[in-house]
RODO-2510 file (C-alpha; in nm, 4 decimals, decimal comma):
residues 401
     n   res          X          Y          Z
     1     m    -0,6696    -6,4132     0,1146
     2     s    -0,8522    -6,5082     0,4333
     3     a    -1,1592    -6,3288     0,5581
     4     i    -0,9663    -6,2015     0,8605
     5     k    -0,6978    -6,0460     0,6421
     6     i    -0,9602    -5,8844     0,4206
     7     r    -1,1382    -5,7491     0,7272
     8     n    -0,8129    -5,6110     0,8705
     9     l    -0,7260    -5,4570     0,5362
    10     l    -1,0652    -5,2891     0,5098
    11     l    -1,0423    -5,1733     0,8699
    12     s    -0,6976    -5,0287     0,8056
    13     l    -0,8263    -4,8563     0,4944
    14     l    -1,1214    -4,7171     0,6885
    15     i    -0,8938    -4,5860     0,9625
    16     f    -0,6679    -4,4349     0,7004
    17     l    -0,9614    -4,2613     0,5309
    18     i    -1,0905    -4,1353     0,8650
    19     l    -0,7465    -3,9980     0,9541
    20     l    -0,7171    -3,8460     0,6071
    21     f    -1,0590    -3,6844     0,6432
    22     v    -0,9804    -3,5555     0,9926
    23     g    -0,6409    -3,4325     0,8739
    24     y    -0,7951    -3,2532     0,5776
    25     k    -1,0640    -3,0940     0,7935
    26     y    -0,8014    -2,9704     1,0376
    27     f    -0,5954    -2,8378     0,7483
    28     e    -0,9055    -2,6672     0,6065
    29     w    -0,9889    -2,5164     0,9467
    30     k    -0,6310    -2,3946     0,9952
    31     t    -0,6199    -2,2464     0,6460
    32     f    -0,9449    -2,0552     0,6978
    33     s    -0,8315    -1,9440     1,0433
    34     d    -0,5126    -1,8025     0,8897
    35     l    -0,7119    -1,6394     0,6091
    36     a    -0,9560    -1,4782     0,8531
    37     g    -0,6694    -1,3554     1,0699
    38     a    -0,4865    -1,2083     0,7710
    39     y    -0,8076    -1,0456     0,6426
    40     n    -0,8939    -0,8906     0,9789
    41     n    -0,5449    -0,7710     1,0709
    42     s    -0,4408    -0,6419     0,7301
    43     y    -0,7604    -0,4500     0,6664
    44     f    -0,7692    -0,3035     1,0151
    45     n    -0,4081    -0,1864     0,9892
    46     e    -0,4623    -0,0428     0,6419
    47     i    -0,7863     0,1340     0,7326
    48     k    -0,6270     0,2682     1,0513
    49     f    -0,3316     0,3950     0,8476
    50     v    -0,5651     0,5678     0,6005
    51     s    -0,7612     0,7241     0,8851
    52     e    -0,4420     0,8610     1,0388
    53     m    -0,3275     0,9914     0,6983
    54     e    -0,6390     1,2029     0,6404
    55     p    -0,5357     1,5052     0,8530
    56     s    -0,2154     1,5393     0,6484
    57     y    -0,4163     1,5593     0,3242
    58     t    -0,6482     1,8171     0,4783
    59     g    -0,3498     2,0149     0,6009
    60     y    -0,1789     2,0080     0,2627
    61     y    -0,4793     2,1111     0,0535
    62     t    -0,5817     2,3757     0,3069
    63     e    -0,2316     2,5228     0,2871
    64     l    -0,2209     2,4941    -0,0921
    65     f    -0,5522     2,6722    -0,1486
    66     n    -0,5490     2,9200     0,1382
    67     n    -0,1906     3,0235     0,2098
    68     k    -0,1955     3,3963     0,1315
    69     q     0,1800     3,4234     0,0906
    70     f     0,1712     3,1494    -0,1707
    71     k    -0,1398     3,2708    -0,3545
    72     n    -0,1025     3,6496    -0,3260
    73     p     0,2512     3,7287    -0,2129
    74     k     0,3762     4,0812    -0,1485
    75     d     0,7127     3,9993    -0,3039
    76     s     0,9368     3,7067    -0,3882
    77     t     1,0505     3,6648    -0,0279
    78     d     0,6904     3,6451     0,0854
    79     y     0,6144     3,3943    -0,1915
    80     l     0,9043     3,1680    -0,0940
    81     l     0,7881     3,1651     0,2674
    82     g     0,4444     3,0574     0,1516
    83     l     0,5926     2,7973    -0,0826
    84     t     0,7990     2,6526     0,2021
    85     a     0,4869     2,6183     0,4164
    86     v     0,3074     2,4327     0,1362
    87     e     0,6114     2,2128     0,0668
    88     n     0,6351     2,1111     0,4317
    89     k     0,2741     1,9922     0,4246
    90     l     0,3338     1,8093     0,0960
    91     n     0,6362     1,6278     0,2379
    92     i     0,4204     1,4898     0,5202
    93     v     0,1688     1,3601     0,2650
    94     i     0,4477     1,1938     0,0655
    95     n     0,5964     1,0284     0,3742
    96     n     0,2534     0,8914     0,4626
    97     d     0,1882     0,7626     0,1110
    98     e     0,5272     0,5919     0,1043
    99     g     0,4465     0,4310     0,4396
   100     y     0,1121     0,3128     0,3039
   101     r     0,2878     0,1679    -0,0007
   102     d     0,5172    -0,0332     0,2272
   103     l     0,2194    -0,1575     0,4307
   104     l     0,0397    -0,2709     0,1139
   105     n     0,3494    -0,4553    -0,0070
   106     n     0,3921    -0,6344     0,3255
   107     n     0,0276    -0,7390     0,3406
   108     n     0,0348    -0,8518    -0,0214
   109     d     0,3291    -1,0783     0,0663
   110     l     0,1305    -1,2153     0,3611
   111     f    -0,1651    -1,3165     0,1429
   112     s     0,0608    -1,4501    -0,1318
   113     k     0,1999    -1,7012     0,1191
   114     l    -0,1529    -1,8288     0,1862
   115     k    -0,2179    -1,9083    -0,1782
   116     g    -0,0578    -2,2543    -0,1756
   117     g    -0,2784    -2,3767     0,1085
   118     i    -0,5974    -2,2186    -0,0250
   119     n    -0,5448    -2,3806    -0,3660
   120     l    -0,5481    -2,7263    -0,2023
   121     l    -0,9000    -2,6762    -0,0686
   122     f    -1,2005    -2,8081    -0,2564
   123     g    -1,5768    -2,8035    -0,2262
   124     e    -1,7845    -2,5013    -0,1292
   125     r    -1,5384    -2,3826     0,1314
   126     g    -1,2573    -2,4152    -0,1183
   127     s    -1,4428    -2,2038    -0,3749
   128     i    -1,5182    -1,9308    -0,1208
   129     g    -1,1637    -1,9354     0,0143
   130     k    -1,0195    -1,8938    -0,3348
   131     e    -1,2607    -1,6067    -0,4070
   132     i    -1,1659    -1,4247    -0,0858
   133     l    -0,7937    -1,4692    -0,1491
   134     n    -0,7979    -1,3848    -0,5205
   135     d    -1,0051    -1,0720    -0,4566
   136     q    -0,7541    -0,9678    -0,1910
   137     l    -0,4533    -1,0156    -0,4183
   138     k    -0,6225    -0,8287    -0,7032
   139     y    -0,7176    -0,5572    -0,4536
   140     y    -0,3514    -0,5112    -0,3621
   141     q    -0,2518    -0,5003    -0,7274
   142     d    -0,5018    -0,2194    -0,7942
   143     e    -0,4455    -0,0374    -0,4656
   144     m    -0,0675    -0,0317    -0,5161
   145     e    -0,1122     0,1017    -0,8698
   146     m    -0,3401     0,3744    -0,7350
   147     n    -0,0810     0,4517    -0,4702
   148     n     0,1868     0,4772    -0,7411
   149     i    -0,0245     0,7267    -0,9348
   150     n    -0,0747     0,9340    -0,6201
   151     l     0,2957     0,9286    -0,5420
   152     a     0,3830     1,0217    -0,9008
   153     t     0,1497     1,3215    -0,8675
   154     y     0,3058     1,4334    -0,5400
   155     y     0,6626     1,3745    -0,6599
   156     g     0,5762     1,5774    -0,9710
   157     t     0,4439     1,8557    -0,7520
   158     q     0,7735     1,8551    -0,5629
   159     i     0,9517     1,9110    -0,8930
   160     l     0,7176     2,1961    -0,9787
   161     f     0,7926     2,3606    -0,6463
   162     t     1,1659     2,3356    -0,7185
   163     i     1,1066     2,4983    -1,0574
   164     y     0,9037     2,7721    -0,8895
   165     r     1,1962     2,8440    -0,6583
   166     d     1,4488     2,8469    -0,9389
   167     n     1,2271     3,0673    -1,1507
   168     i     1,1974     3,3168    -0,8629
   169     a     1,5766     3,3227    -0,8379
   170     l     1,5972     3,3866    -1,2123
   171     s     1,3324     3,6606    -1,2021
   172     d     1,4943     3,8389    -0,9085
   173     f     1,8331     3,8163    -1,0789
   174     t     1,6878     3,9589    -1,4021
   175     k     1,5361     4,2513    -1,2114
   176     i     1,8762     4,3342    -1,0672
   177     i     2,0894     4,3142    -1,3821
   178     g     1,8268     4,4379    -1,6276
   179     n     1,9721     4,4498    -1,9785
   180     s     2,3288     4,4855    -1,8589
   181     t     2,6005     4,2959    -2,0419
   182     d     2,8749     4,4232    -1,8114
   183     s     3,0710     4,1197    -1,6952
   184     s     3,1829     4,2657    -1,3620
   185     y     2,8304     4,3784    -1,2719
   186     i     2,6747     4,0463    -1,3666
   187     s     2,9506     3,8579    -1,1811
   188     k     2,8653     4,0487    -0,8664
   189     y     2,5207     3,8892    -0,8525
   190     f     2,5840     3,5659    -1,0420
   191     d     2,5714     3,3528    -0,7248
   192     n     2,2057     3,4504    -0,6944
   193     i     2,1270     3,1947    -0,9661
   194     a     2,3583     2,9234    -0,8353
   195     s     2,0577     2,6911    -0,8090
   196     l     2,0382     2,6899    -1,1914
   197     e     2,3817     2,5322    -1,2266
   198     k     2,2401     2,1802    -1,1964
   199     y     2,0566     2,2264    -1,5259
   200     a     2,3870     2,2830    -1,7069
   201     n     2,4461     1,9089    -1,6707
   202     s     2,2569     1,7497    -1,9588
   203     d     2,2233     1,4271    -1,7558
   204     f     2,0569     1,5986    -1,4616
   205     k     1,7366     1,4394    -1,3394
   206     f     1,5126     1,5233    -1,0501
   207     d     1,4494     1,2629    -0,7829
   208     n     1,1851     1,0105    -0,8941
   209     e     1,1772     1,1570    -1,2473
   210     d     1,1837     0,8170    -1,4195
   211     f     0,9104     0,6907    -1,1884
   212     i     0,6929     0,9946    -1,2679
   213     n     0,7531     0,9463    -1,6402
   214     n     0,5806     0,6066    -1,6194
   215     y     0,2565     0,7861    -1,5358
   216     y     0,2934     1,1429    -1,6592
   217     p     0,5152     1,1497    -1,9714
   218     n     0,3614     1,4767    -2,0975
   219     f     0,4400     1,6395    -1,7647
   220     i     0,8016     1,5237    -1,7807
   221     s     0,8216     1,6626    -2,1350
   222     k     0,7286     2,0050    -1,9965
   223     i     0,9800     1,9642    -1,7171
   224     n     1,2519     1,8908    -1,9738
   225     n     1,1636     2,2169    -2,1491
   226     w     1,2071     2,3986    -1,8205
   227     k     1,5462     2,2323    -1,7792
   228     k     1,6531     2,3550    -2,1226
   229     f     1,5258     2,7029    -2,0442
   230     f     1,7200     2,7253    -1,7170
   231     a     2,0301     2,5651    -1,8712
   232     a     2,0330     2,8143    -2,1602
   233     y     1,9807     3,1119    -1,9302
   234     y     2,2543     2,9985    -1,6914
   235     a     2,4977     2,9376    -1,9781
   236     a     2,4296     3,2841    -2,1246
   237     e     2,4819     3,4678    -1,7975
   238     k     2,7923     3,2629    -1,7243
   239     d     2,9368     3,3669    -2,0603
   240     f     2,8561     3,7289    -1,9789
   241     t     3,0591     3,6960    -1,6571
   242     a     3,3472     3,5566    -1,8620
   243     g     3,3294     3,8486    -2,1058
   244     n     3,1913     3,6375    -2,3926
   245     a     2,9104     3,8814    -2,4693
   246     q     2,8685     3,7795    -2,8331
   247     v     2,8244     3,4103    -2,7482
   248     a     2,5989     3,5050    -2,4618
   249     q     2,3681     3,7037    -2,6885
   250     l     2,3194     3,3994    -2,9109
   251     e     2,2478     3,1837    -2,6088
   252     l     1,9826     3,4278    -2,4921
   253     q     1,7952     3,3547    -2,8139
   254     a     1,7802     2,9890    -2,7013
   255     v     1,6418     3,1165    -2,3713
   256     s     1,3616     3,2896    -2,5587
   257     d     1,2877     2,9778    -2,7674
   258     n     1,2720     2,7474    -2,4655
   259     a     1,0598     2,9929    -2,2693
   260     s     0,7741     2,9503    -2,5145
   261     n     0,7989     2,5705    -2,4917
   262     s     0,7934     2,5586    -2,1126
   263     y     0,4366     2,6847    -2,0681
   264     v     0,2454     2,4603    -1,8301
   265     d    -0,1339     2,4394    -1,8110
   266     y    -0,1640     2,3883    -1,4383
   267     s    -0,5358     2,3107    -1,4577
   268     s    -0,4718     1,9885    -1,6492
   269     i    -0,1101     1,9058    -1,5743
   270     f    -0,1879     1,5836    -1,3854
   271     n    -0,4894     1,4746    -1,5895
   272     e    -0,3070     1,2016    -1,7820
   273     q    -0,4097     0,9336    -1,5328
   274     n    -0,7664     1,0487    -1,4643
   275     s    -0,9367     0,7686    -1,6563
   276     t    -0,7019     0,5064    -1,5099
   277     s    -0,7570     0,6341    -1,1560
   278     s    -1,1329     0,6320    -1,2064
   279     k    -1,1300     0,2734    -1,3326
   280     l    -0,9018     0,1579    -1,0505
   281     s    -1,1276     0,3205    -0,7903
   282     k    -1,4314     0,1408    -0,9240
   283     d    -1,2452    -0,1907    -0,9546
   284     i    -1,1248    -0,1623    -0,5940
   285     l    -1,4769    -0,0897    -0,4749
   286     k    -1,6135    -0,3927    -0,6599
   287     l    -1,3418    -0,6227    -0,5241
   288     v    -1,4064    -0,5172    -0,1648
   289     s    -1,7820    -0,5577    -0,2136
   290     d    -1,7558    -0,8998    -0,3803
   291     q    -1,5131    -1,0242    -0,1192
   292     a    -1,7379    -0,9116     0,1681
   293     g    -2,0298    -1,0757    -0,0114
   294     a    -1,8406    -1,4056    -0,0190
   295     i    -1,7721    -1,3776     0,3536
   296     k    -2,1397    -1,3045     0,4211
   297     d    -2,2300    -1,6231     0,2268
   298     y    -1,9700    -1,8213     0,4224
   299     k    -2,1262    -1,7041     0,7469
   300     s    -2,4905    -1,7445     0,6436
   301     k    -2,4267    -2,1064     0,5423
   302     q    -2,2449    -2,1645     0,8726
   303     l    -1,9402    -2,2962     0,6913
   304     y    -1,7311    -2,1631     0,9779
   305     k    -1,8363    -2,4532     1,2062
   306     y    -1,6019    -2,7486     1,2701
   307     p    -1,6560    -3,0259     1,5260
   308     f    -1,4246    -2,9968     1,8296
   309     l    -1,2572    -2,6839     1,6834
   310     k    -1,3142    -2,3150     1,7402
   311     n    -1,5583    -2,1529     1,4985
   312     v    -1,3965    -1,9446     1,2225
   313     n    -1,6693    -1,6804     1,2373
   314     v    -1,4752    -1,3689     1,3331
   315     w    -1,4543    -1,1709     1,0110
   316     k    -1,4513    -0,7914     1,0190
   317     e    -1,6210    -0,7447     0,6847
   318     d    -1,8716    -0,4911     0,8223
   319     f    -1,5861    -0,2758     0,9487
   320     v    -1,4325    -0,2982     0,6010
   321     l    -1,7655    -0,2170     0,4349
   322     c    -1,8053     0,0932     0,6489
   323     q    -1,4848     0,2339     0,5041
   324     m    -1,5996     0,1179     0,1609
   325     y    -1,9057     0,3457     0,1868
   326     d    -1,6758     0,6367     0,2712
   327     y    -1,4719     0,5430    -0,0369
   328     k    -1,7844     0,5085    -0,2505
   329     s    -1,8987     0,8552    -0,1417
   330     g    -1,5820     0,9920    -0,3014
   331     i    -1,6595     0,8028    -0,6214
   332     y    -2,0165     0,9377    -0,6055
   333     y    -1,8782     1,2913    -0,6067
   334     s    -1,6370     1,2198    -0,8940
   335     i    -1,9279     1,0902    -1,1048
   336     t    -2,2038     1,3372    -1,0124
   337     s    -1,9996     1,6444    -0,9051
   338     t    -2,2258     1,6618    -0,6004
   339     y    -2,1991     1,5237    -0,2497
   340     p    -2,4566     1,2818    -0,1061
   341     v    -2,7413     1,4649     0,0674
   342     s    -2,8435     1,1776     0,2965
   343     k    -2,8415     1,2316     0,6709
   344     n    -2,8324     0,8726     0,7972
   345     v    -2,6665     0,5424     0,7135
   346     s    -2,9656     0,3737     0,5479
   347     d    -3,0419     0,6687     0,3230
   348     l    -2,6748     0,7058     0,2331
   349     i    -2,6477     0,3430     0,1217
   350     n    -2,9614     0,3833    -0,0896
   351     e    -2,8289     0,7057    -0,2430
   352     l    -2,4921     0,5490    -0,3229
   353     s    -2,6710     0,2565    -0,4901
   354     t    -2,7699     0,4910    -0,7745
   355     i    -2,4161     0,4857    -0,9167
   356     s    -2,1970     0,2105    -1,0539
   357     p    -2,0389    -0,0123    -0,9565
   358     k    -2,3340    -0,1527    -0,7674
   359     t    -2,2816    -0,3004    -0,4211
   360     d    -2,6299    -0,4519    -0,3862
   361     n    -2,4752    -0,7861    -0,2905
   362     v    -2,3773    -0,6431     0,0494
   363     d    -2,5929    -0,3312     0,0961
   364     s    -2,8866    -0,5184     0,2492
   365     k    -2,6588    -0,7443     0,4573
   366     f    -2,4407    -0,4678     0,6027
   367     d    -2,4560    -0,4359     0,9805
   368     k    -2,5461    -0,0673     1,0067
   369     s    -2,4483    -0,0575     1,3738
   370     s    -2,0878    -0,0742     1,2476
   371     m    -2,1133     0,2781     1,1088
   372     k    -2,2065     0,6265     1,2234
   373     f    -2,2570     0,8989     0,9642
   374     t    -2,3150     1,2719     0,9714
   375     n    -2,3572     1,5142     0,6834
   376     s    -2,3053     1,8864     0,7410
   377     d    -2,2573     2,1870     0,5145
   378     k    -1,8798     2,1498     0,5258
   379     k    -1,8096     1,7776     0,5400
   380     l    -1,9187     1,4154     0,5475
   381     e    -1,8059     1,2266     0,8573
   382     f    -1,7873     0,8499     0,8978
   383     t    -1,7109     0,6522     1,2119
   384     c    -1,6347     0,2849     1,1505
   385     i    -1,6790     0,0575     1,4506
   386     d    -1,5060    -0,2771     1,4958
   387     r    -1,7722    -0,4621     1,6942
   388     y    -1,5258    -0,7319     1,8007
   389     s    -1,2711    -0,4999     1,9626
   390     g    -1,4738    -0,1812     2,0050
   391     n    -1,2144     0,0187     1,8102
   392     k    -1,3457     0,3194     1,6196
   393     l    -1,1855     0,4964     1,3239
   394     n    -1,2979     0,8256     1,1739
   395     f    -1,3000     0,9433     0,8125
   396     v    -1,3859     1,2841     0,6742
   397     i    -1,4690     1,4057     0,3241
   398     n    -1,4308     1,7830     0,3193
   399     k    -1,6651     1,9622     0,0839
   400     s    -1,4246     2,2546     0,0548
   401     y    -1,0836     2,3652     0,1797
***
């Protein structure tokens, strides 16, 4: 082969390698640009959604703990009015949590689509990109599981409220008929317990019952006892209306048996997932912290710079960390049973550093201008500031309802 051909071959190879390098660098830049955009948009939308959800939680728990008709009713009518008010607030919470679930699913799909490109990257940028993406996907896995537990709790509460209503109908009916076995008299008021008819169907299930059972099987066991109790009572009274007094008397014994099995300890009814929820909360906190730490490293090493291309340095990790400190304050209370006493951002971060999981990897690097914090007798208030857009979102931890 002549020297000219060898030179041309080497020149062609050099050009090819240069084009390959330039192509890879553009691909790397585009991949990181997409990752930064997904990170910024998804987190902002999720944090905004959570911020807008908070008033509904406050409204629900305020109604639950303070509604006088619900807590200390004058009579059954008064109680049902109070129960309706509480239910209405609960339904808003459920609608919001279902909306948040859908948002998490959509954003999880968005990041899943980035995985193929991220996995093709190598070197230091590739390692950081994979860490950011994998933390995000694991975050969604944990956050969606936490959301499922919350929804299971609220769906279960809906069932309890239905049982409360049906039990009021039963109690009022019992007050009217007393010990009467007279078929015509019982028939006169039998429609008052029409809501119990559904329990006569052995296949009857409440909405979301199977979903709840995945998280609270002991709760569903108690609910099944209530079903049997209502079914037996309804069957007995129906037989009384048909003149089958002897059969009805035997069925009333089943009512008595099921009544003892349907006792519910309301103080611990939704405790089955406490340890799981606690672990998920801490795992989520650690993922957010580690991911923000990776972004801080990416920025500090100026890995966002590319010749002739726009810098990929717009990451809203400080905005995300602000909400993380709000989240960590809730964990602090669950561990210590006390609220932070700090009055400013720096002191709060130091106080929160006394519990695990530690977030030391970002605490000293956090841009404190991204957060405003106040601590009063009644609540903790956080304002998270997006320094790129100027948007501000508020979060509140009430110390009492």
